[in-house]
N, C-alpha and C positions, 0 to 999 in steps of 0.2 A: 487611288483613293480607296476603292473597294478592297484591294489586296491588303493595304495597310490596316484597314478595319478588321479584316478576316484574321490577319496575323496577330493583332492585338487581342482579339477575342480568344483565339487558340492559346496564346501565351497565358492569358488570365485563367482559362480553364485548366491548363497544365499545372499552373501554380497552385490553384485550389485543389486539384486532384492529388497532387503529390503531397501537399500538406496534410490532407485528410488521411491519405494512406499511411504516412509516417506516424501519425498520432493515433491511428486506429488500434483497437484491441480486437484480435481475432480469437474467439473462444471456441475450442474444440472439446470433445468429451474428455480427453485425457491430458490436455495441456492448453496453454494459452500462448499466443505470440503477441508481443508488444515491442515496437521499434526494432524489429528484426531479431529480438531475443526470444528463445523458447523458455516459457516460465510455467509455474504451477504444475510441477510434475511429481509423480509418485514413483518410488522404486518398487522392485518385485515383492518386497515385504509390506507394501502399502503405506510406507512412511514418506512424508513430504521430503523433497530434497531440492537443492539448487535455489535459484532466485524465484521469489514469489511476489506477486502483485495482488493486493486486495483492493477492490474498487466497488463503488456503488453505482450501478446504472441508473440513469434518470428516467428510463422507460423500461417496460417489461418486453422482452424479446421472446418470440415463440415461433417455431417452424412447425410445419404440418405433422410430420410423423415423429412422435415423441415416445421414447422407451421409458415408461413410468418407473421401472426398477433401477434405472441408472442413477448413480450419485454424480453430482457435478461439482466442480471446484468453486462455483459461485452460485449460491442458492437463488439469486435474483434473476437468473437467466434460465429459460427452458430451451434446450437445444436438441437437435437430432444430430446433424453432421457438424455444422458450424454456424456462427453468427458473427458479424462484424459490427463493432460499436465504435462510432467515430468520436473525435475529441470533444464535441459539444454535448455528448450523451452519457458522460460518466464523470465521476469524481474519484480521484485516487485517495484511498484511505491509509494504506501502508505499503511499504516496499522493504523487503529484506530477504535473508537467506535461511534455509533449513539445511541441517546436516544430521543424518540418522533420525529424522523426525523431530528434531529440536531446533529452536531458533538459534542461529549462529551468526556471528559477525554483526555488522551494523543493520539496524532496523530504523527506518524513518516513518513517522506517523504524521498525518496531515489533517487540518481542519477542512470542512466542506468548501471553504473559500480558497483552498490550495496552499494556505500558509502553513509553515512547519509548526507542529504541536510539540514534538519531542524526537530525539534520536537516542536510541539505546543500543549499546554494544552487548551482545550475548556471547557466551562461550558454552556450547553444549547445553543450551536451555537455561543457563543462569546468567543473571546480570553481572557483567564483568567489570564495568567502570562506572564512575560518576556520570550523571547526566542532568540535563536541564529540561523542565517542562515550561512551555511558553503559553501566555494568553494569546488570543487571536490577533491582538494588536502588536505582538512581538515582544512585549514586556515579559520579564521572568515571573512565572507563577511559583515554581518550585525548583530548588537546587537539591538534587538527591546525591548524597556522598556515601560511597561504600567505606565504612569505617574499619570493619574487620571482615573476616570471611563470612560471618553470619549476621551482621548488623548494618543498618544504614541510618544516616542522619538526614532528616528532611528539613530544609529551611523553606518555609512557606511565606510568599510575599503578597501584598495587596497589589491591585492593578496599577497602583501609583509607585510601586517599587519599594514600599516600606516592609521590613521584616515583621510578620504577624505572629509566626509560631515556629518553634524549633522543637523537634522531637526525634527520638531514636526508636527505631522499630526493628524487629527481627526479620530474618529472611522469609519466613512464612507470610508475614504481613505484607512485605514488599511484593511478594509473588501474587498476592490477592489484588493489590493495587495495579500492578503492571505484569499481567500474566505472560508466561513464556510459551503458550501454545497458540 
């Protein structure tokens, strides 16, 4: 009876520990590790490259010896060597790739409740394809269509799905609405 209880407790502890470790974000000065992937890196020229994860910690993390002159990849966290943030202590804001300091490939953006807000494909820092922006309830807010190399048509919908507005804007305006940095 005692052995069975001990095994059950150990198994429960192992399950909780492995879940927390898999979903934890380990933040270092020069990079971040999430689910086994090394993220948020800079090349020798100081440009972002590879996969990046932007997140909002729900707490402020601080370790004792802090170098005040060091820039960190996430301004919400003050670190010296590293800090681990577990899955209940952060909200993922965006995930995507950089190439030569520019957004590249698929970028996914999320609401604070974890639901998808939008997914945008970039090619060397420029929006490459049509995309949809969603309300938090999953209904379509905007359908953004790339009409030519330098113009976009935005179809804006009410939260009930009714078309409210249609407009065409230039590349500079779309970059203000959906920045590529």
